[in-house]
N, C-alpha and C positions, 0 to 999 in steps of 0.2 A: 456684422457679428453672426457667426455660425452657431447653430444649436449644439454643435459638438464642443464648443469652447468650454474649457474647464473640466471636461469629463476625464481626459487622460491625466490631468493634474490631480484631480480628486482621487482617482483610482490609485495613482502612485503614492500619494500621501497616506491613504488608508492602508495600503499594503506595507508601506515602510514605517508607518506610525511616526513619521518625521517629515517636516517640510524640507529640511536641508538634504536628507537622504533622497527624497523624491526629486528634488531639483537636480541633484547629481545624476540620478538615473535618467532624467529627461534631457539633460544638457541645458538646463535653464537656470536662471538666478532664483534664489529663495523668494525674493520679493515678487518676481513674475508669477511663480506658482501660487503664492498667497493671494495675489491680486485676481488671478483667474478663478480661484475657488470662491473668493468673496463675490465676484460677479455672478458665478453660477448660483450661489445661495440666494442672491438678490433676485435672480430670474425665477427661481423656484419658490421664493418666499418661504424657505425652510432652512433651518440650521442643520448641516450635515455633520459637522465636526465640533467637538468640545476642545478648545485650545487652552492649555495652561503653559506656564513657563517650563514645565518639565516633560509634558507628554501631550499627545494628541489622541483623542478617543472618538469613536464613531457614536453619533446619536442613534436612536432606534431607526429614525428615517434614513440616516446615513448607511446603516447596515443593509437595509432593504435596497437602497439605491445602489450600493456597491455591487451587490449580486447582479443587478440588471446592467450596470455599467460594464462589468467584466464580460457578460455575454455580448453586449453591443460591440465592445472593442475586439473581442475574439472573432465575432462574425464579420466585422469590418476587415480585420486583418486577413481572415481566411477568404473573404470575397476577393480581396486584392491578390492573394496567393493563388486562387483558383484560375486566374487568367494569366498567370505567369508560368514559366517553364517548370515542369515537374522536378527537374534536377536542382531547383533553387534551394538554398540552405533553409532549414526550418527556422522560424522566427516567431516572436510574440511570446505569450505566457502559456505554459503547459502545466496544468494542475493534475497531480497524480496522488493515489493513495494505495497503501499495501499494509499488510499485517507487520507488526514490529520485527519479529525475529527473522522472518524470511526477507523482509525488506532490508534489514541491516546486513544480512549475510550475502544476498544475491542482487537485490534490485538497486540499492543505493550505489554500489560500486559500478554497476552497468550504467546507471543514469549519470553518474559523475563522469564516466568516460565519454558518454554521448554529449554532455554539456561542454566538455573540453573541446570537442570537435565542432560544436555549433555555437559559437559565441554570440550569435544574435538571438538565441532562444533563452528565455527566462523559465526556470523550472521551480515549482513548489511541490515537494514530495512530503506527503503527510503519512507518517507511519503510525497506524492506529489499529487496534484489534477490533474496533467496532465496525460493523458493516455499514459504510456510509452510503447515503443516497446520492448517486452520481449526478442525477438530473437536478434534484432539489438543492444540493450543496455546491453545484457548479464545477464538478470535476470533469476533466477531459478523459481520464483513463484510470483504471484500477487493475490491480493484480489480485485475482481471487482463486479459490481452490474448490475442487470437488464438483458437486452438482449445481448448476446455475438455474435460477428460477425467475429472474427478472426479464420479462419479454421485451422490455423497452431497450435492452442493451444488445449490442453485437459483441461476439466473442471470437477469439482466436487462441487455440491451444499453444502455449509456449513451451511447456515441459510437463513432467509428471513427478510425483513424489510418492514414496512408499511408507506406509505405517508399519512399524516393527515393534512387537512385544519383546521385552528383554528385561534382564535383571543381572546383578553382579554375581560372580562366582561365590562370594562370601554369603550373600543372601540364599542362594540355591543350596549351599552346603548346610545351612541351618534349617531351611524350610522345605527343601526339595523343589523340583520343577513340576509345574502343572502338566499332567499327561493329556488332558483334553480341556475343552472350554468349560465344562462343568466344574472343574477344580479351581478356576480362577477366583471364584467367590470365597474360597477359604484362604486366599493370600492377601497380603497387605498391598493395596493398590496405591500408587502415587498418582494423584488426580491432578490433571492440568486444566487447561482452559475448556476442554471438552468433558461433559458429564458422562459420556458414553464411549466405550471402545468398540471398534468395528472389526468384524471377522467374516470369514466365509465358512459355511458348514453345509455339507450335502449340496453343494452347488448354488447356494443362495446366501445373500448377505444377511448377517445377523448383528445385533448390537447388544452389548452387555454393559451394565452399570457397575463399575468397580466400587469396592468399599475399602476404606482405610482411614488412618488417623492423620494423614498428611495431604495437604492440598496447596497448590500455588498456580497462578495463571501465567507463569513464566516457564517456557520450555527449557531454558537453560537451568533454571532452578530444579525442575523435575529431573533433568539429566544428572545434576549433581547429587540429588537425593538417591537416585538409582546407583550411582557410582559408590556412594557411601553405604550401600546395602540396606536401604530402608524399605525396599519393596519392588514390585513389578511396575514397569511403566510401558506405555505405548506412545511412541514419538515418531515424527517424520524421520526418514533416513538420514537427512543431513545433520541432525543432532547427534546421532549415535554411530555413524559410520566409523569414525576414528576409534571409538571405544570398542566396537565390535572387532575391528582389525587387530587392535592391540591385545584383545582378550579381557579388557576391563569390564566388558559386558558380554553376555551370551544371549543370542536370539532364541525365542521360544515359540513353539507351535507354528512353525513356518508354513505347515500345510494348511493352516487356518487363516493365513494372512489375507486381508481384503484386497480387492483389485486396486491397482495404483490410482491415485487421485490425479485429475488434471490440474495443471497450473495454467490459468487463463488470463489473457489480457481482455478486459471488457471496456466498452465505451458506449456513450449514447449513440443512437441510431439516426444520424443525420443523412440526408440524401448525398451529401458530399463529405467524405471522411477527410478532415483537415490533414494537410501534408505533414504537419508536425506530429500528429497522432500516428499516422501510418508509418512515418520514419522511426518513431520511438518503438512501436510494436515490432517492426522488423529487427531493430537493434536488440531488443530484449530477447526475441526468439533466438537470434544467433548467439548472444551472450550466455543465455541459460543452457543452450545446447553445448557450448564449449565448457561451461562449468560442470555439467554432468559427465562429460567425458574425462575431466581431470580427476586425479585421485583426491580423496577427501583430505 
């Protein structure tokens, strides 16, 4: 009996929340998967899963063990990959995270195309506006924006995005356009996920806190409010490009626009970057470069 016995089966059941789905993924029978996990729990003298007729749930011990098993499996798979040719197809599990809107618009389509070309790779893409702990939460890769602060992570710039202050012609006809940054405080601000708006003044970056009666943590909702004439907004260019082109929105104070933000691929800093991570980063870089060249 190997000390590895049951680890792949347990991890598959935990990720699929189903013995039958795990068995299909592993190419085993459901009874074989159940038997290996039972043996694993006997060896550990710990229950890892709560089983009912309708669902499978992790125990507290199972949750802790799953995070460790994922790392073990990934390190095992990457150790095998490291001694194989570099041009071998990516395989194993790749766990990624990105903010919701940018992920839906750009990252998910690129990841889906990559998955189609790499059938031996399993991908978990977590779209979440929270800043996840890549190391603690077991992620292989994240897409982040702006200034990076976590020294545990390696980063590669994938693209850039621009923040644009704008409003609808209807709003500007009623309230007028701000002539400089000092006049923004007298306008209705449409406040999104950021409490502050960024600008450049006299060669340095400045931040202003907008005021207004409307707030939502969705960029798409902020855009809709701006189109309906409820106030000024500052949004990344991919939200507003089409509306600016059509004239539904007008950009404001372009001379005070902040420097473009970097869009970064970040990953934990191992001595050996896993081939699946390196391949995904290269793919995202090329995909985002193509998307930025395309019309909005």
